[in-house]
N, C-alpha and C positions, 0 to 999 in steps of 0.2 A: 639488687634488693629493692631499689626504688620503684620497680615495676610490679612488685608483688602486692596482692590485695592486703588490706589491713586485717590483722588477726592477733591472737595471743601466743602464737607459736614462737619459740626461741629460734633466732637466726644464727646459723653457724657460717661465718664468712671465711671460706677456705683461704682466701688471699690475705686476710688480715689477722686471723687468730694465731697468737704466738705459739699455742700448743701444736698447731700443724707445722709451723716453721721448725720446731725442735725435733720433729719426728724424722727418722731416717728416710733417705730417698730410695733405698733399695726395696725390692719387693719383699713382703713378709713371707716367711716359710710356713705355710698353712698345713703342709702335709697332705693336702687333698690330691687325690689321683682321679683319673678319668672314670674309674669304677665306682667312685663315691656318689652318693645321692645328692643331686642339686636341689630338687624340690619335688613335691607330690601335688598332682592336680586331679580333682575329681571331675569326671565327665558323666554324661547320661548313659554312655555306652550304647550298644545296639538294642538293649532290652528296655531302656527307659529307667533302669535302676542306676543310682550313682555307682560309679566305678572309679577306684583310685588308680592313677597311672604314675609310676615312679620314673622320673627323668634323671638320668645320670649326667655328670659333668661332661662325659664324652659326647652325649647326645647334643647338649647345648653348644659345645665347641664345634661340632660338625655343622650344626645349623648356622653358626656364626661364619664359618668358612664359606658356606654356600651363599650367604648374604654378601660376603666380601666380593664374590664373583659377579654379583648382579647390581649392587648399589655402590655408586661412586662415593668415596669418602675422603678424597685427597684433593682439595682441602675439605675438612668437615664443615658441616653447616649447622643449622638450628632445627631441631626435631620437635614437633608438637606431638606429645604422647596423649592420645585420646582413648586408649584402650583401658578398660578396668583392670586392676591388678588381679582380679579373679580369673583372667584369661592369660594363657601362657604366651600369647604373642606380645604381651607387655615385657617379656624378657628381651625381645628384640628392641623394643622402644626404650628401655632403661639401660640394660647392661651392654648390649652390642654398641649402642650409640656412645655411651660414656667411655667404653674401652677404645673407641675410635676417635675420641676428641670432640664429639658433638656437644653443643649446648642443648640441653633438654628442658623443654617447658611442659609441665604436667598439668593437664586439664583437671579441674575439680569435678567431683561427682555431679554437682548440681548443674554444671554448665556443659557437660560432655555431649549432650544431645542438642544443644542450642547452636544452630548453624550460624545465625546472625542476630545481633541485638537490635537490628533495624538501623541502617544507615552507616554501617562500618565503612570507612574509606578504602580506596584501593590500596593494596600493598605498595609500598613507596619507593620503588626504583625510579630514579629521575629520568628525564629525557633531554638529550642534547639537541640544540637547534642551530642550524647554519643557514646561510643564504646561498642560493644556487642561481647562476645566470646561464641562460640558454641561447640568447642571441637576438632579441628584437632590435632592429636597426633604427636608430633615432636620427639618421641623417649624418652628413659629413661634418667634420669639425670637432672642436673640443667637447661640445655637448654630447657627442656620441657615447662617452663613458661617464657622464654625470651620475647616472643611476648606480653604476658599478662602484664608483668611488664614494659617493655620499652614503650609499647603502652599507659599504664596508665600514665607514666611520661610525655609523649608527650601531652596527653589529658589534664593533670593537668596544663600544662604550656601554653596551646593554646586555652583556652576558652570553652572547652567541659564541659558538665554539669555532666557526670557520666560515670562509667564503670560498666557493667553488667557481671556477671559470672553465668553459668547455673548449674543445677543439673541433672546429667546423671548417669545411673547405668548399669553395666554388658554388656557393648559393647565398642569396641575399639573407635568407633566414639563417641566422647564425654567423653571418659574414663578419661581424665585429670581433670574432674570437677564433682566429686561425692558429694561435699558439698560446696555451694557458701559462707557459712560463713567462711570457712577455706581460700579459695582463696580470699575472700573479705578482710580478715585480712592482707594478703600479699599486696593487693592493698592499704589498709589503711596505711601501713608502708612506702610507697614510694610516697604518695600524700598529698597535703595540701588543695586543693580547691574543687575537684570534689566529687560528691556523690558516695558512694560505695553501689551497689545494687545487690540483688539476681535476676537473670533473667533466670529461676525462681526457687523459693523454692517450691518443690512439697509437699504442706502441708499435704495431707492425708498420707504421708509416715512418718510423725514425730509427736511427742507429741507437742501440742501448747506451753507448758511451755519451752521446749527446744528451740523452735524457738525464743521465746521472750528473753530467756537468752543469746543465742549466738549472736543475732543481737543487743542486748544492749551492748555487748562487742564491736562490730563494731562501735556502736554509740558513745561510750566513746573514742575509739581510734581515731575517726575522728572528735570529738567535734560536733556531731550532724549531720553527713552526711550520715547516713544509710538510705536505702530504700529497700522495699520488693515487688517484683512481686510474686504473689501466683498463682500456677497452680494446676489443679486437677489431673494431671498425664495422660500419654497416652500410656505407654508401660505396657501391662498386667503383664509381668514377674517382673516388679519393685515392685509389691505389695507383694512379699514375705517378704518385710520389715515390712508391716502391713497388713496382709491378710484381716482383718476385713473391710478395706476400699477399697477392690477390686471393680472395676466398676460393677454395677452402684452406689455404695455407695460413690464413690470418690468425686463427685461434691458436694453433701450435706456436706460431711466432710470438703471440702475446705472452704465453706462459714462459717461453724461452727468454723473452725480454725481461720479465719480472725477475727471473732467477739471476740474470746477468746484472741488472740494475742494482739488486740487493747486494751482490758480491762486490761490485764496483763501489757502492756506497760505504761498505765496510773497509775499503782500502785494499781489497784483493787485486792481484794482477789477473786480468781476464784476457784470454787470447781471442783475436779476431783474424780472419784471413786477409792477406794483402793481395795486390793485383797479381803477384807471382804465384799465389796459392799457398805460400808459406804463412804460418800463423805468426802474429805479432802480439805480445802481451802488453796491455796498457793499464796504467793506474791513473784514474781521473783526478783532475784538479778543477776547482779548489776542493779542499777537503771539507765535508759538511760538519755542522755542529753536532747533529744528532748521530748517535751510534747506529741506529737503524732508521730507515725511512718507512713511515706508515704507508701501507699499500692497501688499496681497495681493488677488488675485481668488479668491473661494471658488467651487469647482466640484465638482459631484458626479460628473463624468466625461464630460460632453459634449465631444467633441474640438474642436468649434468654439469653445467657451468658452476652452479652452487656447490656441488660436491667437489669439483676441482678447486674451487676457491678455498674450501675447508681444508683439503689435502695440502694446499700450498701455504696454509697458515695466514691467509689474507682476510681482510675485512671484505664486506660486500656493499656495493652501491647499486640500488635497483629503483624501480618506479612502479606505478599502477597503470601504465599504458598497456592494455591488453591482458592484464592479470588482476584478479581481485585480491582483497585483503586476506580472504580465506586461503587462496592459492599461495600467497606469500607466506602465510603461517606454515603451510605444509613444507615449503621449500626451506624455511628457516630450520625446521626440524632436521631435514636432510643435511643442511649445512652444519648444524651443531654436531650431528653424528659423525660427519666427515672430519670435523675438527678434532673430536675426541679420538677417533681412530688414528689420526696422525700425531697424537700426543699433545694436542693444544687444548687449552681451557676456553670454552665458549665465553666465559665471563671476561676474558682478555681481548675479545674481538667484538666488532661492531657491525650491525646491519644498519646501514643508512638508507632511508626511504625518501626519494625525491617526490614532493607533492607540489602541484600548482597551488599558490597561496594568495588569499586576500581576506583580510579580517576587517570588519566594520562594526559600527554600533548597532546596525540593524541587518538582519539576515537577508531581507528582500533587497536592501540597498547593495549588499555585497554581491548578490546574484546578478543584479542588473549591471553593476560595474564590470563584472567579470564576463558577462554573457558574450558580447561580440568579440572581444579579444580571444576568448577561449574557442569560439566557433571558428575564427580565422586560423587559430593554431590547429584545431582538429581537421580543418579543411586541407591543411598541408600534409596530413598523414593519411594516405589513401587506405592503408591496411586497417587503420582504426575505423575509418568511415564504413568500410565493408563489414566489419564486425558489428558495429552499431546498427547498420541497415538491416542486417540479418535478424537482430533482436527487436527491431522496431515493429510493433504490431501492425501499423498502417502500411508497412512496406510490402508491396506485392513481389514475391520472389519470382525471378525469371523462370520460365518453364525449363525443366531439365537441369537446373543448377542445384547441386546438393552441398556445395562448399562455399562459404561466404567469400573466400579469396578468389572465386571464379566470377564474381559479379563484375560486369563492365560498367564502371562509373560513368562513362560517356553516354550510356543509355538513359541515365537519370535526367528528368527535366529539372529546371532550376527550382521549381516548387517542391519536387520530390527531394532534391538535395537539401533544401532549407529545412524541410520536415525532419529529415534524418539528422541534420546538424543540431536542430533544437532538441531532439530526443537525446542525442549524444551528450549535449551540454548538460541537460538535466540529470542524466545518469552520472556524468562525471562530477557535477557539482555536489550531488548527494553522496556519492560513494567513493570517489577517487581523488579528492583534493582536500585541502585545508581551507575551507571557505566558511563564511558566516560570522557569527558573533564570537566574542571571547569564550563564552560558555559552550557554544557549538564546537569550537576548536579544541577546548580542553577535553571534552568528552571524546572526540576523535582520537586525540593523543593517548588518552587512557586506554582506549581499545588497542592502539598500536603497542603500548607497553606490554599488554597481555600476551601478544604473540612473539615478543622478543626483539622488536625494533628498538634500537638504542639511540638513534639520531634521526631527526626530521630535517631534510634539506629542502628549504622553502624556495621554490622557483617563483621569482617575482617579476621577471622581465618578459612577459608574453604579450605585451601590447597595451596594457593599462598606462595612461599618461604618467610620466615620471613624478610630478608633484603628488598625485593620488597614491602611487605606490609608496612613496616615502611617508605619507600620512598614515598609511596602513601598517607601517612597521611599528608604530607606537602600540596599538592593541596587540600586535603579534608578540611584542616584548612582554606584555601582560600575560599572554598565554604561556610563554616560557617561564615566567615567574610562578604562576599558579601550578603548573605541572611539575615544578621542582620544589614545592613547599614540603617541609617535613610532614610525614603522616601523623595525624593526631587522632586518638581514639577517645571515646567517652570513658571517663575514669572508672565508672562502675560496670562497664561492658566487658565481660569475660567470655563472650561467645567465641566459637572457633574462628570466625572471620576476624573479630577484633584482635584475638591473640596472634593470628597470622600477621596482621598489620603491625601490631605493637612490637613484636619481637623479630620481625623480618624472617619468618619461618621459611625454610627451604625444603623441608621434608615432612611428609604426613602419611601415615599408614591408616587406612580406614576401609570399611566395607564398601562394596559397590553401591549400595543404596545411599550411604552417606555421601559418597563422591558425587552421586547424581544430584542429591539435594544441594551440595555446595555449588555445583556447576549451574543448576537451573534457578537457584535463588538469586534474584537480581540485587538483593541487598548484601550478598556475600561476595 
């Protein structure tokens, strides 16, 4: 009632009125049958003359059954009714919704055509933030892990949800992180609130029982804050650790490991083959605190992997290396569809997007601080360089080459390579990271909310000096705070956009022209 506009109408509070409480809970016996008239509506007909159409209860009920098959309503949401009562689609908006448990917000006649009151805020789902480490090597000795531990302490005290550490092998880039359960144990020792996660555990390189055992230790150390992103592996040389899972066997091995780790985590006895070939059932120790282990599937962008993650009921960890925000938006839709088809609610699952991050008081300062470290990072990713070279207007494509992956990078002069890297950095800074001022980053996060991203994993250790990175966490925490503030609307604004934000509207039925106005109006 507190969100209703001021007026002289008498309010009937269903939860508070004693007359309602005294009424019987059973359905009233109205005596109405399917053949009885529900309502009559006048249309213009085919001749332009008003024509009365009688709608029976049977017609309405059949319509409702049809809507049940096409509109999910378990659990029910909040429906914004924008149709005039003179049109019979309002029967859907008022009666179908209430009969299915929806909360219904009815637009007033004066505001029905008002898309935005000018400056209505974004609908207010929050955004989780975590810190993600990828492996810049700061030299031997205790200082190697200063950024990991100091960053984790800051995240723990400032509302971040998790710290992720990766699994990398046999290369200086990523060398500090060969085992996320070991680095995770270090994070567990200095934190009290945040989740400690593998980002990612390359499951085909490990026995599932060892994964379950090691992460149960983390779960006990953190009192239930362990989480696992599972990857199939992308460096062929890594599979010297388990040659039998070398690609293309790695992806089936990943999903098999996810299933076995989940079962072991629950305390089930899972059979594995012995040297003799006979199966032996194991129950892993120690037993974890959490009943279920949170699982993410790590994907670089393959739509089929997104679908498989949804079918498995897993969360998703992804990035913008080689894919755009629009492409991620399309894959999130595929993922949500797969979740629903497997009987899972998308609202119970998270898409975590990894973004290279640096926030400063000045956008140009942030750009210059990140420029050379990001160029060095991009230099190490040959596939990315080829894609950016192909898109670089000044790049002269080799004769006869029609695919960017066929470019021979050794043929580039140092000047050409620097030009491509500068172009790549500018594109990445503008479109694929979390860079700039607090205001810049808040705007980027709001865009990510719209497409269904639920968590931003901020990658911070890509070569910027440790003291500078730690200083940048302070404005990053301000981005976290602002993007999770409660949505406030102007008290007198009852436009469609304001009502959507005010009431957390989940469903809206409207004409294509109104939908177009809502989508194209920047203030809505």
